[in-house]
Each structure stands twice: as C-alpha cells, then as structure tokens.
TORKE-848397 format. One record per residue: z negated, x, y of N, C-alpha, C in turn. Coordinates in steps of 0.02 Angstrom, whole numbers, plus 50000, padded with zeros to 5 digits. Example, Ala and Ser with C-alpha at 12.3 -4.5 7.8 and 13.67 -1.06 7.14 Angstrom:
2
49610|50660|49716|49610|50615|49775|49610|50660|49835
49646|50642|49888|49643|50684|49947|49606|50645|50002
% end
This chain:
434
47227|57219|59321|47162|57251|59310|47153|57310|59357
47208|57348|59368|47205|57406|59413|47190|57385|59484
47213|57324|59503|47200|57300|59571|47125|57285|59579
47095|57254|59528|47023|57240|59531|46983|57305|59535
47004|57355|59497|46969|57419|59498|46974|57451|59567
47035|57446|59597|47044|57474|59664|47000|57438|59715
46993|57372|59708|46952|57334|59755|46878|57353|59748
46856|57360|59684|46787|57380|59673|46774|57449|59702
46821|57495|59691|46814|57563|59716|46812|57563|59793
46854|57521|59823|46855|57516|59897|46788|57492|59924
46761|57440|59891|46696|57414|59914|46641|57467|59906
46644|57505|59851|46593|57557|59840|46596|57610|59894
46658|57626|59917|46665|57674|59971|46625|57652|60033
46634|57589|60050|46600|57563|60110|46524|57557|60099
46504|57542|60039|46432|57539|60024|46401|57609|60032
46436|57660|60005|46412|57728|60012|46411|57750|60085
46462|57730|60123|46465|57746|60194|46405|57716|60231
46388|57653|60215|46331|57621|60246|46266|57656|60227
46261|57678|60164|46201|57713|60142|46192|57780|60179
46248|57817|60186|46244|57881|60223|46227|57870|60296
46254|57817|60326|46237|57802|60396|46163|57784|60403
46136|57748|60353|46064|57732|60355|46022|57795|60350
46041|57841|60305|46004|57904|60300|46011|57945|60363
46069|57942|60395|46080|57977|60458|46031|57952|60512
46023|57886|60516|45980|57858|60568|45906|57871|60555
45887|57882|60492|45817|57893|60475|45796|57966|60474
45843|58011|60486|45827|58083|60481|45835|58115|60550
45800|58086|60600|45808|58110|60669|45781|58180|60678
45730|58200|60641|45701|58266|60650|45736|58320|60609
45786|58302|60568|45819|58350|60523|45892|58357|60545
45904|58398|60596|45971|58400|60627|46025|58424|60578
46008|58475|60537|46060|58500|60492|46080|58448|60441
46031|58415|60410|46046|58366|60358|46080|58305|60388
46063|58287|60450|46095|58230|60483|46170|58240|60487
46192|58302|60500|46263|58315|60504|46299|58302|60439
46267|58321|60384|46297|58309|60319|46302|58234|60305
46250|58197|60320|46251|58125|60310|46308|58093|60350
46318|58116|60412|46370|58087|60455|46440|58102|60427
46451|58164|60404|46516|58182|60376|46532|58140|60314
46482|58133|60269|46494|58093|60209|46507|58020|60227
46472|57994|60276|46483|57925|60297|46554|57915|60322
46579|57963|60363|46647|57959|60388|46699|57966|60331
46683|58013|60285|46729|58023|60230|46735|57961|60187
46678|57930|60171|46679|57869|60131|46714|57812|60167
46703|57807|60233|46735|57753|60271|46810|57761|60272
46833|57821|60285|46906|57832|60288|46937|57825|60219
46899|57848|60167|46925|57839|60099|46932|57765|60083
46884|57725|60106|46889|57653|60096|46949|57624|60132
46960|57648|60194|47018|57623|60232|47084|57640|60197
47089|57701|60171|47151|57720|60136|47161|57678|60073
47107|57660|60038|47113|57616|59979|47138|57547|60000
47113|57523|60058|47137|57458|60082|47211|57461|60098
47232|57516|60129|47303|57524|60145|47345|57526|60081
47318|57556|60028|47355|57558|59964|47360|57488|59934
47307|57449|59939|47309|57381|59912|47359|57338|59950
47361|57346|60016|47411|57309|60056|47482|57325|60035
47493|57388|60017|47560|57408|59996|47580|57375|59930
47531|57360|59888|47547|57327|59824|47569|57255|59835
47539|57221|59885|47556|57151|59897|47616|57143|59943
47626|57192|59985|47683|57187|60031|47728|57246|60018
47784|57233|59987|47829|57288|59969|47859|57321|60031
47862|57281|60085|47892|57310|60146|47844|57357|60182
47779|57357|60160|47730|57402|60190|47714|57458|60141
47727|57517|60162|47712|57575|60119|47672|57626|60159
47605|57625|60146|47562|57671|60183|47539|57729|60140
47570|57735|60082|47545|57785|60035|47548|57856|60064
47603|57871|60098|47610|57939|60126|47559|57952|60181
47551|57900|60225|47503|57908|60279|47431|57913|60251
47416|57872|60201|47349|57874|60172|47334|57941|60140
47384|57967|60104|47373|58031|60072|47364|58086|60125
47403|58082|60180|47396|58132|60233|47326|58128|60265
47303|58066|60278|47237|58058|60310|47183|58084|60262
47187|58067|60199|47137|58089|60150|47137|58164|60144
47196|58194|60141|47200|58267|60135|47170|58301|60196
47189|58276|60255|47163|58306|60317|47087|58300|60320
47062|58239|60304|46990|58229|60306|46955|58273|60255
46984|58281|60197|46954|58323|60145|46948|58395|60168
47003|58421|60200|47001|58490|60224|46948|58499|60278
46948|58451|60326|46899|58456|60381|46828|58450|60354
46818|58402|60308|46751|58393|60279|46729|58455|60242
46774|58485|60205|46756|58545|60168|46733|58601|60214
46769|58609|60270|46750|58661|60318|46682|58647|60350
46673|58584|60370|46610|58566|60402|46551|58573|60353
46562|58549|60292|46509|58553|60242|46492|58626|60227
46543|58669|60224|46530|58740|60212|46486|58770|60267
46501|58750|60330|46460|58775|60386|46389|58747|60382
46385|58682|60364|46320|58650|60362|46277|58677|60305
46309|58700|60251|46271|58728|60195|46232|58789|60218
46266|58831|60260|46230|58890|60286|46172|58870|60331
46186|58819|60374|46133|58796|60418|46076|58763|60379
46095|58728|60326|46044|58696|60284|46001|58748|60249
46033|58804|60229|45995|58857|60197|45943|58885|60247
45965|58895|60310|45919|58918|60361|45864|58867|60373
45884|58803|60373|45835|58750|60384|45782|58749|60329
45804|58757|60267|45757|58757|60211|45710|58817|60216
45739|58875|60237|45696|58934|60245|45645|58923|60301
45667|58891|60356|45621|58875|60411|45568|58826|60387
45589|58778|60347|45540|58729|60321|45488|58763|60278
45510|58810|60236|45462|58847|60195|45413|58886|60238
45439|58918|60291|45395|58956|60336|45346|58910|60370
45371|58851|60391|45326|58802|60423|45271|58780|60376
45290|58768|60313|45240|58749|60263|45189|58804|60252
45213|58867|60251|45168|58923|60243|45121|58929|60303
45150|58920|60363|45108|58924|60424|45057|58868|60425
45077|58809|60402|45031|58752|60400|44974|58767|60351
44992|58797|60294|44941|58815|60245|44893|58867|60273
44920|58916|60310|44877|58966|60342|44831|58934|60394
44860|58889|60434|44821|58854|60485|44763|58816|60454
44778|58779|60401|44725|58740|60368|44672|58786|60339
44694|58842|60309|44645|58889|60281|44601|58918|60335
44632|58938|60392|44593|58965|60448|44547|58913|60477
44572|58852|60484|44532|58798|60513|44472|58782|60468
44483|58780|60403|44429|58762|60357|44376|58817|60353
44397|58879|60366|44348|58934|60363|44314|58947|60430
44337|58912|60482|44307|58921|60549|44236|58893|60551
44194|58925|60591|44126|58900|60600|44123|58842|60649
44178|58831|60685|44181|58777|60734|44211|58714|60704
44193|58658|60733|44227|58595|60715|44295|58594|60750
44346|58569|60715|44413|58569|60743|44446|58502|60730
44479|58475|60782|44512|58410|60777|44579|58413|60812
44628|58376|60785|44690|58362|60821|44696|58287|60829
44719|58265|60888|44725|58194|60902|44791|58181|60938
44822|58126|60919|44885|58105|60949|44872|58051|61001
44909|58055|61057|44901|58004|61109|44923|57936|61083
44885|57885|61101|44904|57816|61088|44921|57785|61155
44984|57763|61162|45007|57738|61226|45019|57662|61224
45004|57630|61281|45016|57559|61287|45088|57543|61304
45102|57480|61314|45171|57459|61328|45196|57488|61394
45150|57506|61439|45171|57536|61503|45176|57611|61500
45167|57640|61441|45173|57712|61432|45110|57751|61447
45057|57717|61468|44994|57751|61484|44953|57763|61421
44916|57818|61420|44873|57834|61363|44812|57787|61364
44803|57751|61309|44747|57704|61304|44694|57728|61254
44711|57778|61214|44662|57806|61167|44694|57866|61133
44657|57897|61088|44683|57953|61048|44669|57938|60974
44717|57956|60931|44710|57944|60859|44698|58010|60823
44647|58011|60781|44633|58071|60741|44690|58083|60692
44717|58144|60691|44769|58162|60643|44746|58217|60595
44696|58255|60615|44670|58308|60571|44600|58327|60594
44558|58347|60548|44494|58378|60563|44473|58421|60504
44434|58473|60518|44411|58516|60464|44343|58494|60439
44316|58532|60392|44252|58513|60361|44196|58511|60412
44194|58561|60458|44141|58560|60509|44150|58503|60557
44212|58480|60565|44224|58420|60606|44192|58359|60574
44196|58354|60508|44162|58299|60472|44087|58302|60484
44059|58362|60479|43986|58369|60485|43963|58350|60555
44001|58370|60606|43980|58357|60675|43981|58282|60689
44033|58247|60664|44036|58174|60675|43990|58137|60627
43982|58165|60567|43938|58133|60518|43973|58083|60473
44039|58088|60467|44078|58043|60424|44128|58084|60385
44148|58062|60324|44201|58096|60286|44267|58088|60322
44312|58136|60312|44375|58134|60349|44417|58073|60331
44409|58046|60270|44448|57987|60252|44431|57928|60297
44370|57927|60325|44351|57873|60370|44365|57890|60443
44391|57949|60456|44405|57971|60524|44480|57973|60539
44519|58002|60492|44591|58008|60503|44621|57939|60514
44660|57932|60567|44692|57869|60583|44650|57825|60628
44587|57843|60639|44544|57803|60683|44556|57823|60756
44541|57775|60801|44547|57789|60872|44482|57821|60896
44489|57872|60938|44432|57911|60962|44379|57868|60995
44399|57827|61044|44350|57789|61083|44321|57731|61043
44358|57707|60994|44332|57654|60951|44280|57682|60902
44293|57743|60878|44247|57774|60830|44186|57803|60865
44196|57834|60924|44141|57864|60962|44145|57839|61034
44115|57781|61047|44123|57749|61114|44099|57792|61172
44053|57839|61160|44027|57879|61215|44082|57921|61247
44137|57933|61210|44192|57970|61239|44222|57935|61300
44222|57868|61298|44248|57830|61356|44193|57822|61409
44134|57800|61388|44080|57788|61436|44056|57853|61468
44060|57908|61432|44038|57972|61459|44089|58010|61499
44150|57982|61505|44202|58013|61546|44246|58063|61510
44232|58076|61446|44272|58125|61410|44345|58102|61401
44354|58037|61389|44422|58011|61377|44466|58025|61438
44441|58014|61498|44481|58026|61558|44498|58100|61565
44451|58144|61546|44465|58215|61549|44517|58235|61498
44515|58204|61438|44565|58220|61387|44635|58197|61410
44639|58138|61441|44703|58115|61468|44730|58165|61519
44686|58192|61561|44708|58240|61611|44735|58303|61579
44706|58324|61523|44732|58382|61487|44803|58370|61464
44817|58310|61436|44884|58294|61413|44933|58292|61471
44913|58263|61527|44958|58255|61584|44970|58321|61621
44918|58362|61628|44925|58423|61668|44938|58486|61627
44917|58484|61563|44924|58544|61522|44868|58594|61533
44822|58579|61579|44766|58625|61593|44710|58615|61542
44690|58667|61507|44635|58659|61458|44568|58652|61493
44519|58626|61458|44451|58621|61485|44402|58652|61435
44350|58683|61462|44295|58711|61421|44231|58684|61451
44189|58652|61410|44128|58621|61435|44070|58633|61387
44011|58633|61415|43949|58633|61376|43908|58573|61399
43883|58534|61352|43848|58473|61370|43798|58454|61316
43744|58419|61336|43695|58396|61287|43721|58334|61251
43701|58326|61189|43726|58269|61149|43673|58252|61097
43662|58188|61086|43615|58166|61035|43654|58138|60976
43647|58170|60919|43683|58150|60859|43642|58100|60819
43667|58083|60760|43635|58031|60718|43565|58051|60696
43550|58116|60694|43483|58137|60672|43432|58135|60729
43453|58109|60788|43409|58100|60846|43380|58166|60871
43410|58221|60853|43389|58286|60878|43434|58306|60936
43407|58318|60996|43450|58338|61052|43488|58402|61036
43552|58401|61045|43594|58459|61032|43634|58477|61094
43655|58541|61097|43702|58563|61148|43768|58579|61113
43823|58552|61141|43889|58561|61112|43934|58597|61163
43972|58645|61139|44023|58677|61180|44091|58658|61150
44135|58631|61191|44201|58615|61164|44257|58639|61211
44313|58654|61180|44373|58675|61217|44429|58628|61197
44464|58602|61247|44516|58552|61235|44581|58578|61264
44635|58579|61224|44700|58602|61246|44752|58549|61227
44808|58549|61264|44861|58502|61249|44899|58525|61186
44917|58477|61144|44955|58490|61083|45010|58438|61080
45070|58455|61105|45125|58408|61112|45100|58346|61150
45108|58286|61121|45084|58226|61156|45014|58208|61129
44970|58256|61133|44902|58245|61108|44859|58304|61127
44803|58312|61093|44756|58365|61109|44729|58396|61045
44706|58458|61052|44668|58492|60999|44600|58509|61027
44548|58494|60989|44479|58504|61012|44443|58550|60963
44414|58603|60990|44369|58645|60950|44300|58638|60979
44251|58626|60937|44182|58613|60960|44133|58652|60918
44080|58674|60951|44028|58713|60915|43959|58691|60939
43912|58691|60892|43842|58676|60909|43810|58740|60936
43793|58739|61000|43764|58799|61032|43690|58787|61050
43658|58742|61014|43589|58724|61029|43543|58786|61027
43551|58826|60976|43507|58885|60968|43515|58932|61028
43578|58944|61048|43590|58988|61105|43560|58959|61169
43568|58893|61179|43542|58861|61239|43465|58865|61240
43434|58855|61183|43361|58859|61181|43337|58929|61198
43373|58980|61174|43355|59049|61190|43364|59062|61265
43419|59036|61294|43431|59044|61365|43377|59009|61406
43359|58949|61386|43307|58912|61422|43240|58946|61416
43226|58973|61357|43162|59009|61348|43160|59072|61392
43217|59108|61395|43220|59168|61436|43212|59150|61510
43244|59096|61531|43238|59074|61601|43167|59052|61616
43136|59017|61569|43067|58996|61580|43021|59056|61588
43030|59106|61544|42988|59166|61549|42998|59202|61616
43060|59202|61640|43074|59236|61703|43044|59199|61763
43036|59133|61757|43014|59093|61814|42942|59069|61809
42907|59088|61756|42839|59064|61746|42792|59123|61730
42731|59115|61751|42679|59165|61739|42659|59162|61665
42657|59220|61633|42642|59222|61562|42571|59200|61548
42524|59219|61591|42453|59205|61578|42436|59131|61587
42457|59102|61642|42436|59033|61659|42489|58980|61643
42551|59002|61634|42605|58954|61622|42630|58920|61686
42603|58940|61744|42625|58911|61807|42690|58943|61830
42730|58907|61870|42788|58938|61901|42766|59000|61941
42809|59050|61944|42790|59111|61978|42826|59117|62045
42822|59177|62074|42849|59190|62141|42924|59174|62145
42961|59182|62089|43034|59172|62092|43053|59101|62111
43009|59053|62099|43023|58983|62115|42992|58960|62180
42954|59005|62212|42917|58985|62272|42963|58961|62328
43011|59000|62346|43055|58982|62401|43092|58917|62387
43115|58909|62325|43153|58848|62307|43109|58786|62314
43047|58789|62289|43002|58731|62293|42987|58713|62366
42973|58764|62407|42956|58750|62477|43017|58723|62514
43075|58753|62502|43135|58730|62538|43153|58658|62518
43146|58642|62455|43159|58573|62433|43112|58524|62469
43048|58544|62474|43000|58500|62508|43017|58491|62582
43039|58545|62615|43058|58541|62685|43120|58498|62693
43168|58506|62649|43229|58465|62652|43213|58391|62647
43167|58374|62601|43148|58304|62594|43109|58279|62655
43068|58323|62684|43031|58304|62744|43078|58289|62802
43131|58328|62808|43181|58316|62860|43216|58250|62848
43234|58238|62786|43273|58178|62770|43231|58114|62777
43168|58116|62754|43127|58055|62752|43073|58054|62806
43075|58102|62852|43027|58104|62908|42955|58109|62882
42945|58151|62832|42878|58161|62804|42852|58229|62824
42796|58247|62794|42765|58312|62807|42760|58351|62741
42750|58416|62748|42740|58460|62690|42676|58499|62702
42633|58500|62652|42572|58541|62655|42579|58601|62609
42562|58660|62635|42564|58721|62594|42494|58751|62592
42468|58760|62531|42402|58790|62520|42412|58861|62496
42376|58909|62527|42369|58975|62499|42298|58979|62470
42293|58985|62404|42229|58982|62370|42212|59052|62344
42155|59079|62365|42134|59145|62343|42064|59140|62312
42058|59165|62251|41994|59162|62216|41943|59208|62248
41883|59183|62258|41829|59224|62286|41797|59265|62230
41776|59325|62247|41736|59369|62203|41773|59388|62139
41840|59382|62139|41875|59395|62076|41872|59468|62056
41875|59514|62105|41872|59585|62089|41806|59603|62055
41752|59571|62078|41686|59583|62046|41687|59562|61973
41720|59506|61959|41724|59483|61889|41760|59534|61847
41818|59558|61871|41856|59608|61834|41817|59673|61824
41786|59696|61879|41751|59761|61876|41688|59757|61834
41655|59699|61834|41591|59694|61799|41599|59671|61726
41641|59621|61716|41647|59591|61649|41712|59608|61613
41758|59640|61647|41820|59661|61614|41878|59614|61627
41937|59637|61612|41998|59599|61626|42004|59537|61583
41976|59537|61523|41980|59477|61481|41943|59419|61514
41885|59435|61544|41848|59383|61580|41888|59361|61642
41918|59410|61676|41959|59392|61735|42017|59347|61716
42049|59362|61659|42104|59319|61637|42080|59248|61623
42022|59243|61593|41995|59177|61577|41980|59138|61641
41955|59172|61691|41943|59140|61756|42008|59114|61786
42061|59155|61783|42126|59135|61811|42154|59075|61774
42150|59075|61708|42176|59019|61668|42137|58955|61685
42072|58962|61692|42031|58903|61709|42048|58878|61778
42056|58924|61826|42074|58904|61894|42141|58868|61895
42190|58895|61858|42256|58864|61856|42252|58793|61828
42213|58784|61776|42206|58717|61746|42173|58669|61795
42121|58691|61829|42087|58648|61877|42132|58631|61937
42172|58678|61958|42219|58665|62012|42269|58611|61993
42297|58617|61933|42346|58567|61910|42315|58498|61906
42253|58495|61883|42220|58430|61875|42198|58399|61941
42196|58439|61994|42169|58415|62058|42223|58389|62105
42285|58408|62093|42338|58389|62140|42378|58330|62111
42425|58305|62150|42467|58250|62128|42520|58274|62078
42549|58227|62043|42601|58245|61994|42663|58274|62027
42676|58256|62089|42735|58280|62125|42724|58347|62159
42661|58371|62160|42646|58435|62193|42662|58492|62146
42674|58551|62174|42689|58611|62136|42631|58660|62143
42610|58687|62087|42558|58740|62086|42591|58802|62059
42587|58858|62096|42619|58920|62075|42569|58977|62078
42576|59025|62034|42538|59087|62038|42585|59141|62063
42567|59172|62120|42613|59221|62149|42590|59292|62137
42537|59301|62099|42514|59368|62082|42439|59375|62090
42410|59417|62048|42338|59430|62053|42298|59366|62048
42254|59356|62097|42212|59296|62098|42236|59247|62152
42299|59249|62169|42327|59207|62222|42371|59152|62194
42360|59092|62219|42399|59034|62199|42427|59000|62261
42479|58961|62250|42510|58921|62304|42514|58849|62279
42497|58802|62324|42507|58731|62310|42556|58705|62363
42610|58673|62340|42659|58642|62385|42652|58567|62379
42636|58533|62435|42629|58460|62435|42687|58429|62475
42738|58402|62440|42792|58369|62476|42777|58296|62490
42818|58264|62531|42816|58191|62542|42747|58167|62563
42717|58201|62612|42651|58182|62637|42659|58138|62699
42625|58082|62700|42628|58037|62758|42576|58056|62810
42514|58067|62789|42459|58080|62835|42427|58148|62820
42407|58183|62874|42374|58247|62864|42308|58239|62828
42278|58179|62835|42215|58167|62800|42223|58172|62725
42282|58155|62700|42294|58160|62627|42292|58233|62605
42316|58278|62648|42316|58349|62632|42243|58374|62630
42204|58354|62678|42134|58375|62679|42096|58348|62618
42112|58287|62599|42078|58256|62541|42093|58296|62478
42155|58316|62468|42173|58355|62409|42141|58424|62412
42138|58454|62471|42107|58520|62479|42033|58518|62460
41999|58465|62481|41928|58458|62464|41920|58449|62389
41965|58413|62358|41962|58402|62286|41973|58467|62248
42021|58507|62271|42035|58571|62239|41975|58617|62246
41946|58621|62306|41888|58665|62317|41830|58646|62271
41818|58582|62264|41763|58559|62221|41778|58573|62148
41841|58563|62127|41859|58574|62057|41852|58647|62037
41875|58693|62080|41870|58764|62065|41796|58786|62059
41754|58755|62100|41683|58775|62102|41641|58740|62049
41673|58708|62001|41637|58669|61950|41616|58712|61892
41578|58766|61906|41551|58808|61853|41602|58857|61825
41578|58907|61789|41621|58956|61758|41655|58929|61696
41704|58964|61670|41738|58942|61609|41692|58946|61548
41713|58914|61494|41673|58914|61433|41660|58985|61409
41598|59000|61396|41578|59068|61376|41558|59112|61434
41575|59091|61495|41558|59130|61555|41526|59083|61606
41483|59040|61582|41454|58989|61626|41413|59018|61683
41390|59081|61676|41349|59111|61729|41390|59136|61788
41456|59135|61781|41499|59156|61836|41505|59100|61887
41497|59118|61950|41507|59068|62003|41579|59073|62028
41619|59021|62013|41689|59020|62034|41694|58982|62100
41736|59009|62145|41752|58974|62207|41817|59002|62234
41844|58969|62284|41907|58992|62312|41908|58979|62387
41951|59016|62421|41963|59006|62492|42035|58980|62499
42043|58927|62537|42109|58895|62544|42129|58893|62617
42189|58918|62630|42220|58912|62696|42277|58862|62693
42281|58818|62743|42330|58764|62742|42372|58765|62805
42438|58758|62797|42482|58747|62855|42526|58687|62838
42545|58650|62891|42581|58587|62882|42647|58590|62919
42700|58571|62884|42767|58566|62914|42779|58492|62932
42807|58476|62990|42828|58521|63045|42776|58528|63099
42715|58503|63087|42664|58503|63139|42646|58574|63162
42639|58620|63114|42615|58687|63131|42665|58742|63115
42721|58725|63085|42770|58775|63066|42839|58743|63065
42889|58783|63086|42958|58757|63090|43002|58785|63035
42976|58828|62992|43016|58858|62939|42971|58875|62880
43001|58892|62826|42962|58910|62766|42923|58973|62778
42951|59022|62813|42915|59084|62826|42854|59071|62870
42863|59032|62921|42806|59015|62964|42754|58976|62926
42776|58932|62882|42729|58891|62844|42683|58936|62802
42712|58986|62770|42671|59029|62728|42627|59074|62771
42655|59107|62822|42615|59155|62860|42556|59121|62894
42565|59059|62916|42511|59024|62950|42459|58997|62900
42482|58976|62841|42434|58959|62789|42394|59020|62768
42427|59078|62767|42393|59140|62749|42340|59158|62801
42358|59149|62865|42309|59162|62918|42249|59115|62913
42262|59052|62896|42208|59004|62888|42164|59023|62828
42194|59050|62775|42154|59072|62717|42107|59129|62737
42130|59175|62781|42086|59228|62806|42026|59199|62842
42038|59146|62880|41983|59115|62917|41932|59084|62869
41958|59053|62814|41913|59026|62763|41872|59081|62731
41902|59139|62719|41866|59196|62691|41812|59219|62741
41830|59222|62806|41782|59244|62857|41721|59199|62860
41733|59135|62843|41677|59087|62844|41634|59093|62781
41652|59136|62735|41611|59147|62676|41641|59122|62612
41702|59093|62614|41736|59071|62554|41709|59004|62529
41738|58980|62476|41718|58917|62448|41733|58858|62492
41785|58864|62534|41803|58810|62581|41878|58813|62596
41902|58766|62636|41972|58767|62657|41975|58765|62733
42029|58793|62760|42040|58794|62832|42112|58773|62846
42120|58725|62891|42186|58704|62912|42206|58743|62974
42265|58769|62974|42288|58813|63028|42289|58777|63094
42271|58813|63146|42278|58789|63215|42294|58850|63259
42313|58837|63320|42332|58893|63363|42273|58938|63377
42213|58913|63367|42154|58955|63377|42136|58997|63317
42172|58989|63264|42157|59028|63203|42170|59101|63216
42124|59146|63199|42136|59218|63209|42200|59240|63173
42236|59283|63206|42299|59307|63176|42358|59266|63198
42347|59212|63239|42403|59171|63262|42445|59209|63311
42509|59207|63304|42556|59236|63351|42607|59183|63369
42611|59161|63434|42658|59108|63452|42730|59125|63432
42747|59189|63434|42815|59209|63416|42810|59262|63362
42811|59241|63300|42803|59290|63245|42861|59340|63245
42843|59401|63224|42894|59453|63220|42945|59435|63166
43010|59434|63184|43060|59414|63134|43065|59466|63078
43073|59441|63018|43080|59486|62960|43153|59500|62947
43168|59561|62924|43236|59579|62909|43258|59544|62846
43318|59514|62846|43345|59481|62788|43413|59510|62771
43430|59505|62708|43497|59526|62686|43547|59477|62713
43601|59501|62747|43650|59454|62775|43677|59408|62722
43679|59343|62737|43708|59293|62692|43659|59269|62639
43601|59301|62633|43554|59280|62582|43511|59222|62607
43488|59181|62561|43444|59125|62579|43376|59152|62598
43346|59127|62653|43280|59153|62674|43230|59146|62617
43190|59198|62608|43140|59198|62554|43071|59201|62585
43024|59169|62552|42955|59172|62575|42929|59242|62564
42899|59271|62615|42872|59338|62610|42796|59332|62602
42771|59358|62547|42699|59355|62534|42669|59424|62547
42637|59434|62604|42611|59501|62619|42549|59517|62578
42539|59582|62566|42476|59604|62535|42421|59602|62588
42362|59586|62568|42309|59581|62617|42243|59608|62587
42201|59637|62630|42136|59661|62605|42089|59604|62590
42045|59613|62543|41997|59562|62524|41933|59569|62566
41901|59514|62581|41835|59519|62612|41785|59546|62561
41729|59570|62585|41678|59597|62540|41657|59543|62490
41667|59556|62425|41654|59504|62375|41579|59494|62365
41563|59436|62343|41494|59421|62324|41487|59428|62249
41435|59460|62226|41425|59467|62154|41408|59399|62124
41439|59381|62067|41426|59317|62038|41353|59310|62015
41330|59248|62017|41262|59235|61994|41256|59251|61920
41202|59279|61899|41189|59294|61828|41147|59240|61797
% end
C-alpha cells in the first residue's frame, strides 16, 4: 500500500511541476511572479525524481539512492527557501507598483472623463508582414463617444478604418502610421461633416503610445467661425460688403498670373462716381451711403461671375476682369456697367442722377505690371471725367497723364508689390437733377 501511495505522490509532483510551468509561460508580463512559478516547478520536478529514486531502491536492493535523494532534496529546499525569500521582497515591491499603476490608471480615467476634448487610444493592427494595416480602439472617453456618435461599447475593439472609412480615404490613416513609425506627433485643424450634416472644424493632436497612438480632438467650429468673421470684416467693406483695398493686389496678381499661363488678357476698371460730393453735401451722408450701396449692387450685377468688384474707399470702385480673350469683351462690360449705374437714383432718392466715370487699362496690351495697370486705368478715368463723366475711356498712349517710363515707387525690400491708389482731385461736380 505504501508503494502505491509513493507512486501517487510522485505523479502528483510532476503534475504540480507541469502546472507551475504552465503558469510560468502565461505570466510573461509579471517578472517577479514568474520566478516563483519557475522555482516551484523545479522543486516539484526534483521532488518527483527523488521519489522515483526511492521507489527504485525498494525494488532493487542493490540500488540505494536514499542518501543521494535526501541530499538533493535538502539542497534544493535550502536554495528554494533563499530564492523564495528574495522573491517575496520583490513581489511586495511588485504589488506596491501594481497598486500605484492602478491608482494612476484611475486618475487618468478621471482626468480623461472630465476633459472637454474627445480622447482615444488605439493599438496598431499588424499584418503577417509586420506592417500596420489598421488601428483598434482600446479606450475612449465620453466626449469621444459624442464626437463619433456611438456608445463606447460599439467602438471598443473596432478597427478605425472599418468604423470610420474617411480615415483611410482622407489620408489620416497614413499619417497615423507615420506617427507610430517616427514618434513625431502631429497637430492638425480640418473641416469635417458629422452625422448631423452640420459642417464642423476639428482640431486633433496625435502622439505615439507604445505600438499605437493616442488622439485628443476638439470641436473648434465656434473659434473658426469667429476667425473667419474677423477676417471677412478685415477684407470687406462694411457698407457695401465688397472686398476692400486689402484684397486688391491679390486679385490683380492672380488675374495676371492666369493671363501669363493661359495667354489671356486682364481688364482693370477704375470706377469713380460722378457728383457724389454734391449728394453728400446736399442730402447728407445717409443719402450718400445709399447711393454707394446701390452702385455696388449694380456693379456686381453688371459684370461676370468670375470678375471681382472692390471698393477701395470713398466713391471709388475697382473691377478686375480676368481670363479675357478679346478687348471687345472688356468694352462691352464697361458699357453695361455705365448704363446700369445711370439707371436712375436709388429707392427714395429717384430724383438723384447717378452716373460714373470709368478708366480702363488692359494687361499686357497697355501695362506690364499691376502698378502700371492701375496707374494707366486711373489716367483713363481722368480722361472720362474730362469728357463730362457718365462714360468710359480705354487707356492709350495719347491719354493725358501718360508717361512712357513711370516713376518707380519705393517698396519695402522683400515685400510683394502692392497696388498704389493715389489720391486725386475731383472735377467740378454737376448738381443732381431735382
């Protein structure tokens, strides 16, 4: 009976050794505990071996391993006791570290959940060749749910590009891969249309997080709208809503660049309202403002959709006509503008006679630069005024004020040339018809 008990005990030693080895292989991230599992596995294995040696001694009287077995067991016991004592201290430190990690994780989740930004962590998904083929959601906060529009239970474990395909088609996936490979974070602002079909602006920051990324995102639509409104106010006339002087050089230079590229022409109109000072002096500034608003509206309605109409101050307007094939097209539009402006006074001021004088210069026929284009259109406008107003004049070398070699204007070194709009005296105004 004792032999059977010894055999059962021996088998149990090896079963326990196998169990400890299994736990050792499954605890790769727990270095301290792995050591304990390995020591117990060795102890159980050697204990089993010593039991086998004892059983052999019972069947073979000439074999006596009892002394050796006891020596091996004693030695292993002493060594195991020492190692286990050392590991107990390390395990205590490990448990303390684990508690700190859990506390830090709790703080992180609390901070993340209270953040005004959406926050996500994603793990790289790699193919058989080791390349990143997608990212898997591992965490997101409440604002992350709101931004995507799904509960986190339906997001965690999902692949980024499968859940939100625009990440691949829009190029974000490639940028996220680059963050993982290079470690360089990215910060971007971009427009995005969410499920509510309302255009939004999103700002996100992406950083590497081990073999994955962490993304923080915020809806900055309100800020962007304020910035756009401020920019619009800076670049547009408050009274008429037309682009102002700040956009003049850009519009003209763009038109010239296109003319060079496509072998077209550019027409520049300098439009000056006739008798405007008389309207202000006689009927007041409110009437003058109404005349300017009416003139701006008629100008916009008279030109092509690709043309630019700008108010550069006072009663002066500029029309930029890009992509012109024939000079006759410029004259046709000028005649249309002249007739539209002269189409009676604005509502409530029908007794006012509105008219304008237009000077026109054409690139590259009559001017080789934006400065020349404006100065020569300005000279042509003077000629239209001299003729009595209510007409347009196309610049020619015979136009009064023409200078074959205009005096160069001083520019700030390195600055882009700007159109210079000189102040000019008005011809004697005609009193409006009553």
